[in-house]
C-alpha positions as CSV (number, residue, x, y, z in Angstrom):
1,M,107.0,-126.8,-128.0
2,A,103.2,-127.5,-127.9
3,A,102.0,-127.3,-124.3
4,G,100.8,-130.1,-122.4
5,G,98.8,-131.1,-119.9
6,I,97.2,-134.1,-118.6
7,I,96.0,-136.4,-120.8
8,H,93.1,-139.1,-119.7
9,I,92.5,-141.9,-121.6
10,P,89.1,-143.8,-121.0
11,W,88.9,-147.2,-121.1
12,Y,86.3,-149.8,-121.1
13,A,86.9,-153.6,-120.5
14,T,85.0,-156.1,-122.1
15,I,83.2,-158.5,-120.2
16,M,85.0,-161.1,-118.0
17,R,88.4,-158.8,-118.9
18,G,88.6,-156.4,-116.0
19,D,91.1,-157.9,-113.4
20,R,93.2,-159.0,-116.7
21,F,92.8,-155.6,-118.3
22,E,93.8,-154.1,-115.2
23,D,97.3,-155.7,-115.3
24,A,97.4,-154.8,-118.9
25,L,96.7,-151.4,-118.1
26,R,99.8,-151.5,-115.4
27,G,102.0,-152.7,-117.8
28,I,101.7,-150.1,-120.6
29,A,101.1,-146.9,-118.4
30,P,104.8,-146.8,-117.1
31,V,106.3,-146.5,-120.8
32,A,105.2,-142.8,-120.9
33,L,107.8,-142.2,-118.5
34,R,109.9,-143.2,-121.3
35,Y,108.5,-140.3,-123.3
36,R,109.0,-137.7,-121.2
37,A,105.7,-138.1,-119.1
38,L,106.3,-136.7,-115.6
39,D,103.6,-138.8,-113.9
40,F,101.4,-141.4,-114.8
41,E,98.3,-142.8,-112.7
42,V,95.7,-145.7,-113.7
43,Q,92.6,-145.6,-112.1
44,R,89.7,-148.6,-111.7
45,S,85.8,-148.0,-110.9
46,R,84.4,-149.3,-107.5
47,E,81.2,-148.4,-109.2
48,D,81.5,-149.9,-112.6
49,P,85.0,-152.5,-112.5
50,Y,84.9,-152.9,-115.9
51,R,85.5,-148.8,-116.3
52,F,89.1,-147.5,-116.2
53,R,90.9,-143.9,-116.1
54,Q,94.4,-143.7,-117.6
55,T,96.5,-140.3,-117.2
56,A,100.0,-139.0,-117.5
57,T,101.5,-135.7,-117.7
58,F,103.2,-134.1,-120.5
59,E,104.7,-131.0,-120.6
60,D,104.7,-131.4,-124.7
61,T,101.8,-133.1,-126.6
62,A,104.2,-134.4,-129.1
63,D,105.4,-136.7,-126.4
64,F,102.8,-138.0,-125.6
65,Y,101.7,-138.8,-129.5
66,A,104.9,-140.7,-129.3
67,Y,104.1,-142.6,-126.8
68,W,100.7,-143.4,-128.3
69,E,101.8,-144.3,-132.0
70,G,105.2,-145.6,-130.6
71,P,106.0,-149.6,-130.8
72,E,105.0,-150.3,-127.5
73,F,101.5,-148.6,-127.2
74,I,100.6,-149.9,-131.4
75,D,101.7,-153.7,-129.6
76,F,99.2,-152.7,-126.7
77,R,96.4,-152.2,-128.6
78,T,96.7,-154.7,-131.6
79,R,97.2,-157.5,-127.9
80,Y,94.3,-156.5,-126.1
81,T,91.9,-155.3,-128.8
82,S,89.3,-157.7,-127.9
83,W,89.6,-156.6,-124.0
84,F,88.2,-152.9,-124.4
85,H,85.3,-151.1,-126.2
86,V,86.3,-148.9,-128.9
87,P,86.3,-145.5,-129.7
88,I,89.2,-144.8,-127.5
89,I,88.7,-140.9,-126.9
90,Y,91.3,-139.6,-125.0
91,E,91.4,-135.6,-123.9
92,W,93.8,-133.1,-122.9
93,W,93.2,-131.9,-119.5
94,S,94.5,-128.4,-117.7
95,R,95.2,-128.4,-114.1
96,S,94.1,-125.6,-111.8
97,Q,94.8,-126.5,-108.8
98,R,96.6,-129.4,-106.9
99,G,97.0,-130.2,-103.2
100,A,98.7,-133.0,-101.2
101,M,99.8,-134.1,-97.8
102,E,103.2,-134.2,-97.1
103,E,104.7,-137.8,-95.9
104,N,105.6,-136.5,-92.2
105,G,102.0,-135.9,-92.1
106,G,101.7,-132.0,-92.5
107,N,101.8,-129.0,-90.6
108,G,98.2,-129.2,-89.6
109,N,97.0,-126.8,-92.9
110,G,96.7,-129.7,-96.0
111,G,100.0,-130.2,-96.2
112,G,101.5,-126.9,-97.1
113,V,98.7,-125.7,-99.1
114,E,97.5,-122.0,-99.0
115,A,94.0,-121.7,-97.8
116,P,92.3,-119.7,-101.1
117,R,91.9,-116.2,-100.8
118,D,88.8,-114.4,-101.9
119,P,89.3,-111.9,-104.2
120,E,86.3,-109.7,-102.8
121,M,89.0,-109.0,-99.7
122,T,91.5,-106.7,-99.6
123,E,95.0,-106.9,-98.1
124,A,95.4,-103.8,-94.9
């Protein structure tokens, strides 16, 4: 099993196709779950509405490549080829930290995230 990570796929829609391309991305992104992705996300820039970022977390890089080269994504790239700029240069990232608030409002310390420790401090 090849170590996975978070794949970042930057997309840039062609002129006058931002909204329709967003809809298309919202259709293909969840398909990653069929290929054993742990999660997925599509983000759209507020500064540049033609700029998108698609992410998904995979434990095994082979699962991402099965998704990327699978029939659904091949069909997506064929169908919408004039809706985005090429080349598409995706990149693997590793998560170094993550935090979130609990759905019930948290417990007052960032949803259970511990405050970072100063490596210079020694415990008594």
